[in-house]
KOLNUZA-251901 format. One record per atom (N, C-alpha, C): x, y, z; residue in one letter. Coordinates in steps of 0.1 Angstrom, whole numbers, plus 5000, padded with zeros to 4 digits. Example, Ala and Ser with C-alpha at 12.3 -4.5 7.8 and 13.67 -1.06 7.14 Angstrom:
BEGIN
513249435078A/512349555078A/513249675078A/512849785071S/513749895071S/512950005079S/
END
This chain:
BEGIN
601138001052M/602038051063M/603438061058M/603837961050K/605237961046K/605538071036K/604638101027S/604838201017S/604638341022S/603738361032R/603438491036R/604238541049R/604538441057L/605138481070L/606538441072L/606938331066V/608338271069V/609238301057V/609938411058E/610938451048E/612238381050E/613138391040E/614438341041E/615238431050E/616338371056G/617238451063G/616838491078G/617438601083P/617138631097P/615638651100P/614838701091A/613438711093A/612738581097A/613138481090R/612538351093R/612838301107R/614138321111T/614538281124T/613838361135T/613638491133L/612938571143L/611438531144L/610838501132V/609438461132V/609238331139V/610138231136L/609938101142L/610238101157L/611238171161G/611538181175G/610438241183G/609838351177T/608638411184T/607438321184T/607238241174L/606138151173L/606238051185L/607437991186A/607637891197A/607437951210A/607938071213N/607738131226N/606338171229N/605638231219S/604238271221S/603338151223S/603638041217L/602837911220L/602937881235L/604137881240G/604237851255G/603537951263G/603638081259N/603038181267N/601438171267N/600938131256G/599438111255G/599038001265G/599737891265V/599437781275V/599537831289V/600637901292F/600837951306F/599738051310F/599438151302V/598438241306V/597038181309V/596738081301T/595438011302T/595337931315T/596437871320C/596337781331C/597037821344C/597837931343S/598637961355S/597838001367S/596838081365A/596038121377A/595338001384A/594837911377L/594137791383L/595237701390L/596337691384Y/597437611390Y/597837671404Y/598037801404F/598537861416F/597437861427F/596137871424T/595137871434T/594637731438T/594537641428R/593937511431R/595037401434R/596137411428I/597237311430I/598237361440I/598737481438A/599737531448A/599137581461A/597837611461G/597037651473G/597137791477G/597437881468F/597438021472F/596038081470F/595738181479T/594538251477T/594538351466T/593438391460P/593438491449P/594138621454P/594038661466A/594638781471A/596138761471A/596638641475Q/598038621475Q/598638621461Q/597838551452L/598338551438L/598438691432L/597438771435G/597438911429G/598538991435G/598838971448L/599939051454L/601239011448L/601438871447G/602738821441G/602938871427G/601938871419L/602038911405L/602239061404L/601639141413S/601939281414S/603339321417S/603939241427I/605339261430I/606239231418I/605839121411A/606639081399A/606439181388A/605339241387G/605039341377G/606039461379G/606339501392I/607239611394I/608639581388I/609039451390A/610339411384A/610339421369A/609239381363G/609139391348G/609039531344G/608539621352L/608339761348L/609739831347L/610739791355F/612039861355F/613139771349F/612739661343A/613839571337A/614339621324A/613439691316G/613739711302G/615039791299G/615139901306V/616339991303V/617639931307V/617839871319P/619139821322P/619439691314P/618539611311F/618839491303F/618939531289F/618239631284G/618539681271G/619939741269G/620339811280H/621739861280H/622739741279H/622439641287L/623339521287L/623439461273L/622239461266A/622239411252A/623139491243A/623139631245D/623939711237D/625439691240D/625739671252R/627139651256R/627739511253R/626939411254R/627439271253R/626939211239R/626139281232G/625539221220G/624139171222G/623239211214P/621839171216P/621539021214P/622238951205R/621938811203R/622138731215R/623338731220G/623738651232G/622938691244G/622738821246T/621938871257T/620538821257T/619838831245A/618438791244A/618338641246A/619338561240A/619238411242A/619438381257A/620438441264A/620638411278A/619438441286A/618838561284L/617638601292L/616438511290L/616338471277L/615238381274L/615338241282L/616538191282V/616838061289V/616538081304V/617038201309L/616838221324L/615338241327L/614538301318A/613138311320A/612438171320A/612938081311G/612437951311G/612737871324G/613937891329L/614337831342L/613437881353L/613138011353A/612338071363A/610838011362A/610437991350T/609037921349T/609037781354T/610137711351G/610237571356G/610337571371G/610937671377A/611137681391A/609837691399A/608737741392Y/607437741399Y/607037601404Y/607437501397L/606937371400L/607737301412L/608737371416L/609637311427L/609137341441L/608137431442T/607737471455T/606337521456T/605637501467D/604337561470D/604437661481D/605637701485A/605837801496A/605637941490A/604838021496Y/604538151491Y/605638241489Y/606638251499P/607738341497P/608538301485P/608738171483L/609538131471L/608838161458L/607438151459F/606638191447F/606938331443F/606938421453I/607238561450I/608638581444I/609538511449V/610938521444V/610938471429V/610338361427F/610338311413F/609538401403F/608438451408A/607638541400A/608438671397A/609138721407F/609938841405F/611038811394F/611738691395L/612738661386L/612238641372L/611038571371Y/610438551358Y/610138681351Y/609538771358A/609138901352A/610438981348A/611438971357L/612739041354L/613338991341L/613438861340F/614138801328F/613238811316F/611938791317D/611038801306D/611038941300D/610939041308R/610939181302R/612339221298R/613339171305G/614639201300G/614939131286G/614439011285A/614638941272A/613839011261A/612739071264Y/611939141254Y/612739271249Y/613339341259A/614139461255A/615239421246A/615939311250A/617139261242A/616639221228A/615539161228R/614939111215R/614639231206R/614139341212Q/613839451203Q/615039521198Q/616139511206A/617439561200A/618039471190A/617739341191L/618239241181L/617539261167L/616239291167I/615539301155I/616139401145I/616339531149P/616939621139P/618339591136P/619039511145A/620439481142A/620639381131A/619639301128V/619739201118V/618839231106V/618039331107L/617139371096L/617339521093L/616839561081E/617039701077E/615839751070E/615639891071G/614739961063G/613239911064G/612639901052E/611239861051E/611039721057E/612039641055N/611939501059N/611739491074N/612239591082L/612039591096L/610639601100L/609839691094V/608439711098V/607639591093V/607939541081R/607239421076R/607339301085R/608639281089V/608839161098V/608239181111V/608339311117R/607639331130R/606139301129R/605539331117A/604139301115A/603939151115A/604839081109K/604738931108K/604938871122K/605838931129I/606138881143I/604838901151I/604139011150R/602839031157R/601838931153R/601838891140V/600838801135V/601138661142V/602338611141V/602638481147V/602538481162V/602638601168T/602438601183T/600938571185T/600038631178N/598638611179N/598338461176N/598938411166V/598638271162V/599138181173V/600438201178G/600938121189G/600238121202G/599838241206V/599038261218V/597738191217V/597038201206S/595738131204S/595937981204S/596937931197A/597137791197A/597537741211A/598337821218G/598637781232G/597437781241G/596537881239A/595337881247A/594537761245A/594437711232A/593737581229A/594337471237A/595737461237L/596337351244L/596037361259L/596137491264G/595837511278G/594337471281G/593437481271G/592137441274G/592037291276G/592837211270L/592937071272L/593337041287L/594337121292A/594737101306A/593537141315A/592837241312L/591737281320L/590637171320L/590537111308L/589537001307L/589936881316L/591136841315W/591636731324W/591636771339W/592036901341D/591936951355D/592636871365D/593836831362T/594736751372T/596036831374T/596636801385G/597936861388G/598936831377G/598936711372T/599936671362T/599736751349T/598436771345A/598136851333A/598636991334A/598437051346Y/598837191348Y/600337201348Y/601037101354R/602537101354R/603137091340R/602437011332L/602937001318L/602837131311L/601837211314T/601737341307T/602937431311T/603237421324F/604437501329F/605737451322F/605837321321L/607037271314L/607137311300L/605937311293L/605937351279L/606337501277L/605837581287N/606237721286N/607737741288N/608237671298A/609737671300A/610537631288A/610037521282L/610737481270L/610637581258L/609537651258S/609337741247S/610337861248S/610637901260F/611638011262F/613037961258F/613337841262V/614637781259V/614737761244V/613737711237A/613737691223A/613837821215A/613237931220C/613338061214C/614738111215C/615338091227G/616738141228G/617738061219G/617537931218L/618437861209L/618237891195L/616937921191V/616737961177V/617338091174V/617338181183F/617938311181F/619438311180F/620038211185L/621438191184L/621838161169L/620938121161R/621138101147R/621238231139R/620838341145L/620938471138L/622338511137L/622638611127P/624038651126P/624538721139P/625838701141A/626438771153A/626338921152A/625938991163V/625839131163V/626939181172V/627839271167P/628939321176P/628339411187P/628939421198P/628539511209P/628739661204P/627939751210A/628139891206A/629439941211A/630040041204P/631340101208P/631240161222P/632340181228Q/632440251241Q/631740391240Q/631040431250R/630440561250R/631540671251R/631240781245P/632240891246P/632440941260P/633541001263P/633841051277P/632741151281P/632241141293G/631241231297G/629841191294G/629541101285E/628241061282E/627740961293E/626440991298P/625940901309P/625740761304P/625840671314R/625740521310R/624340491304R/623340541310L/621940521305L/621440651299L/621940681287A/621640811281A/620140831278A/619440721276V/617940741273V/617240801285V/617740791297L/616940851308L/617141001308L/618041061300R/618141201299R/617641251285R/617141171278D/616541211265D/615141241266D/614841361270T/613441401273T/612441381261T/612841431249P/611941411238P/611541261235P/612541171237Y/612241031234Y/611340981246Y/611641021258A/610740981269A/609341021267A/609141141260L/607741191257L/607141101247L/607941061237L/607440961227L/606940831233L/607740781243A/607440661250A/606140681258A/606040791264A/604840821273A/603540831264A/603640891252L/602440901243L/602140771238L/603140691235N/602840551230N/602140471241N/602640491253M/601940421264M/600540461266M/600240591264V/598840631265V/597940561254V/598540551242M/597740491231M/597540341234M/598440281241Q/598340141244Q/597340111255Q/596640211260L/595540181269L/594440111262L/594540091248H/593540011241H/593639861245H/594839821250I/595039681252I/594039621262I/593739681274P/592839621284P/591339631280P/591039701269I/589639721266I/588939591263I/589539521253L/588939391250L/589239281260L/590439281266E/590839171275E/590139181288E/589839301293V/589339311307V/587939381307V/587839491300I/586639581301I/585439521293I/585739461281L/584639411273L/583639321280L/584139211286P/583139121293P/582339191304P/583039281311L/582339351322L/581339441317L/581639511306W/580739611300W/579539541294W/579739431287I/578639361281I/577639311292I/578239251303A/577439191314A/576639301322A/577339411324L/576739511334L/576039631328L/576339661315H/575839781309H/575039761296H/574939641291T/574239621278T/573339491279T/572439481269G/571639361269G/572239261259G/573439281254A/574039181245A/574339051252A/574338941244P/574638811251P/576038801255P/576238741266H/577638731272H/578638661263H/578138571255A/578938501245A/579538591235A/579038711233L/579538801223L/581038831226L/581438831239T/582838861243T/583738761235T/583438631236A/584338541229A/584338561214A/583238601208V/583138621194V/584038741190V/583938851197L/584638971194L/586138951196L/586538871207L/587938841209L/588538761197L/587738661192L/588138581181L/588238671168L/587338761166L/587438841154L/588638931155L/588938981167N/590139061169N/591338991165N/591538861170T/592638781167T/592738761152T/591638721145L/591638691131L/591938811123L/591438931127A/591739051120A/593239081121A/593839071132C/595339091134C/596139001125C/595738871125V/596438771117V/596338801102V/595138841098G/594938851084G/595238991078G/595239101087L/595339231081L/596539311086L/597239261097Q/598339341102Q/599439371092Q/599839271084V/600839281074V/600439381063V/599239371057P/598739461047P/598639611052P/598239621065V/598139761071V/599439831072V/600539751074T/601839821076T/602539851063T/602039821052K/602739841039K/603139981036K/602240071040K/602540211037K/602940291050K/603340221060I/603840281072I/605240241074I/606140311067D/607540271067D/608540381069D/608040501073E/608940611076E/608240711086E/608940811091L/608340881102L/607040961098L/607041011086R/605841091082R/604541001082R/604740881076S/603540791076S/603240741090S/604240721098A/604040671112A/603240781120A/603640901119V/602841011125V/601441011121V/601241001108R/599840991102R/599140871108R/599840761110A/599140641116A/598740671130A/599440741138F/599040781151F/597740871151F/597740961141R/596541041140R/595340961137R/595440871127V/594340781124V/593940691135V/594940641143A/594640561154A/593840631165A/594240761167G/593540841177G/592040861173G/591840881160V/590440901155V/589640771156V/590340661152A/589640531153A/589340491167A/590240511176L/589940471190L/588940561197L/588940691192L/587840781197L/586540721193L/586440681180G/585140631175G/584840501182G/585840421185C/585540291193C/584940331207C/585540421214C/585040461227C/583540521226C/583340601216A/582040651214A/580940541211A/581340441204A/580440331201A/580140251214A/581240221222F/580940161234F/580040241243F/580240371244A/579340451252A/577840441246A/577740441233L/576440431227L/575640301229L/576440191232S/575840061235S/575240051248S/575440151257S/574940141271S/573440141271S/572940041278G/571440031280G/570739981268G/571339941257R/570739891245R/570239751247R/569239711239G/568839571239G/569839481231G/569539351231P/570439251226P/570839281211P/569939311202W/570339331188W/571039461186W/570539561191A/571139691189A/572539701196A/572639641208A/573939641215A/574939561207A/574539451202T/575439361194T/576039431182T/575139491175V/575539561162V/576539671166V/576239751176I/577139871180I/578439811185I/578439711193L/579639651198L/580539591187L/579939531177V/580739481166V/581439601159V/580739711157V/581339831151V/582539881160V/582239881173A/583239931183A/584539841182A/584339711181A/585439621180A/586239631167A/585539661156A/586139681143A/587039811144A/586539921150L/587340041151L/588440021160L/588239941171H/589339911180H/590539841173H/590239731166V/591239651160V/592039731149V/591339821142Y/591939901132Y/592940001139Y/592440071149G/593240161156G/594440091163G/594239971168E/595339891174E/596439861163E/596039821151M/596939781141M/597839901136M/597140011133V/597940121128V/598740181139V/598340191151Q/599140241162Q/600340151164Q/600240021164S/601339931165S/602339961154S/601939961142A/602839991131A/603540121132A/602840221135G/603440351137G/604440361148G/604140281159S/605140281171S/606440211167S/606340111159W/607640041155W/608540141148W/608040221138V/608840311131V/609440421140V/608540481148I/608940591156I/609940541167I/609740431173G/610540381184G/611940351179G/612040291166Y/613440261161Y/614040381154Y/613340451146E/613940561138E/614540671147E/613940701159L/614440811167L/615340771178L/615740641178A/616740591188A/618140581181A/619140621188P/620540611183P/620840461179P/621440441168P/621740301164P/622540221174P/623440291181T/624340221190T/623640201204T/622440251206K/621840241219K/620340191218K/620140101208Q/618840051205Q/618239981217Q/619139901224G/618639821236G/618039901247G/618740001252Q/618240081263Q/617040171258Q/617140221245Y/616040301240Y/614740211238Y/614840091233Q/613740011231Q/613239961245Q/614139941254G/613739911268G/612740011274G/613140141272L/612240251277L/610940261269L/611040251256F/609940271247F/608840161250F/609240041252N/608339931255N/607939911269N/608539991278T/608039981292T/606540011293T/606040091284G/604640121284G/603740001284G/604139891277I/603339771277I/603239721291I/604339711298A/604339661312A/603539751321A/603639881319A/602839971328A/601339961325A/600939951312V/599539931309V/599039801315V/599839691313Q/599339561319Q/599239571334Q/600039651340M/599939651355M/598839741360M/598739861355F/597839961360F/596539981352F/596639941339G/595439961330G/594139901334G/594139771338P/592939711342P/592139781353P/592939811364V/592239881375V/591740021371V/592640101365S/592240231362S/591140241352S/591140151342L/590040161332L/588740101337L/588840001347T/587639951353T/586940061361T/587740141368L/587140251376L/586540361366L/587340391355L/586840491346L/585640451338L/585640331333L/584640291323L/583440221329L/583740121337I/582640041343I/581940121354I/582640191362D/582040261373D/581440391368D/582040461359W/581640591355W/580740581342W/580940481334G/580040461323G/580340551311G/579240611305T/579440681293T/580440801294T/580340881304P/581340991305P/582840941305P/582940821312G/584340761312G/584840721298G/583940671290W/584240631276W/584640751268W/583840861269L/584140981262L/585441041266L/585741041279T/586941091284T/588141011278T/588040881278L/589140791273L/589240821258L/588140841251G/588240871236G/588941001234G/588741101242A/589441221241A/590941211244A/591241121253V/592641091256V/593341031244V/592640931238F/593240871226F/593440981215F/592441061212L/592541161202L/593741261205L/593841311217V/594941401220V/596241331219V/596341201224G/597641131222G/598041111208G/597041081199G/597441061185G/597841181178G/597141301182L/597541421176L/598841481181L/599141451194A/600341501200A/601641431196A/601541321189M/602741251184M/603441331174M/602741411166A/603441481155A/604441591161A/604041681170P/605041771176P/606041701184P/605741591190A/606741521198A/607841461189A/607341411178V/608341351168V/609241461163V/608641581160R/609541691155R/610541731165R/610141741178W/611041771189W/612141671189W/611841541189A/612841441189A/613741441177A/613241481166E/614041491154E/615141601155E/614641711161R/615541831163R/616641781173R/616241711184R/617241671194R/618241571187R/617741481179R/618741391172R/619641461163R/619141561155A/619941641146A/621041711154A/620641771165A/621641851173A/622641751178A/622241641183S/623241541188S/624141491177S/623641471165T/624541431154T/625541541150T/625141661151E/626041771147E/627141791158E/626741761171A/627641781182A/628641671183A/628341551178A/629141431179A/630541451173A/630641501160P/632041521155P/632841621163P/632241731168A/633041821176A/633541751189A/632741661195T/633141591207T/634341501204T/634241431192V/635341341188V/636641411186V/636541531179T/637641611176T/638341661188T/637541711198A/638041761210A/638741651218A/638141531218A/638841411225A/640141381218A/
END
């Protein structure tokens, strides 16, 4: 771990802060639903409604908080928002009143997604070039490690099944946010972006149509996220003869593959041309994944197991190359002085997929079956191929903006 993941300098600080935060998140995700329903006394419907309302806050938090990071400096903004997210987590323990739960859930989602946007602006500010992509890969690795370790700790709380055990998991998550914020304060100071030129809109990213298209295509490709988390167990149980325990095995293999292979996979994805190629490869791999899932329908235990292992392997490979390509495209085509708001928009797709993906994919894949899988596979293929012309459009837009900037300064 020390030799492969924890480098000297800012990279080490980013990796260790992320590891601390993801550990707390793993505990929280494992135990929060049972705490709210069994200890706080909310019904599943109330919990779902509250989290949906909070999800709306998270959906729209990225751009304004990213802009705040640009204007005030990403290091201090990220640290402050992480501490606020930790306080919001701790506030869950102060009440079992449903209206206050909605308020705290709203604030938690707001600060959490805002901190994520500020963190994405902080990463390129303290790293450069190829190191940026490599460190992003290592951050993704430690995120998987931290969440898995946190889930194991959460499993202990589930085993004890007491109010005190669940409350300790919330406290651990709150402390993980605060610890991450404090660790990030050890990073080099990043000056705020210069004042915007006269006439330039405050949130310029909302008028950058080519970049918005890039964000939309990336969001489409991120529909792979709910496949293993939500769809896999339902598909195995309802459409195949594979043993139900295969779900846990495939999730574990996915985590191990990301931990062991994410960094090597990113080695040759370090500029726009290779990033575009990565999206094409991801589109083909995810199409193959969907075709394999469709082929497993109605199969017996052994045949379904073999086919689903192949599907999971194609899924994790497509996931890794898509992630690496998105890091390059998202950063390279954003103005250096507006990374916060641009990363806020580019990463809004994660919040959107987490909010709408499970329902939409359940209807498409579980209810429709094989035609749904083939449709989703075609969507992945088109999304992967469409990234190339979208990147060329964004490059032309950036070149035109760069040429226009000196004339604007001279006129001013």
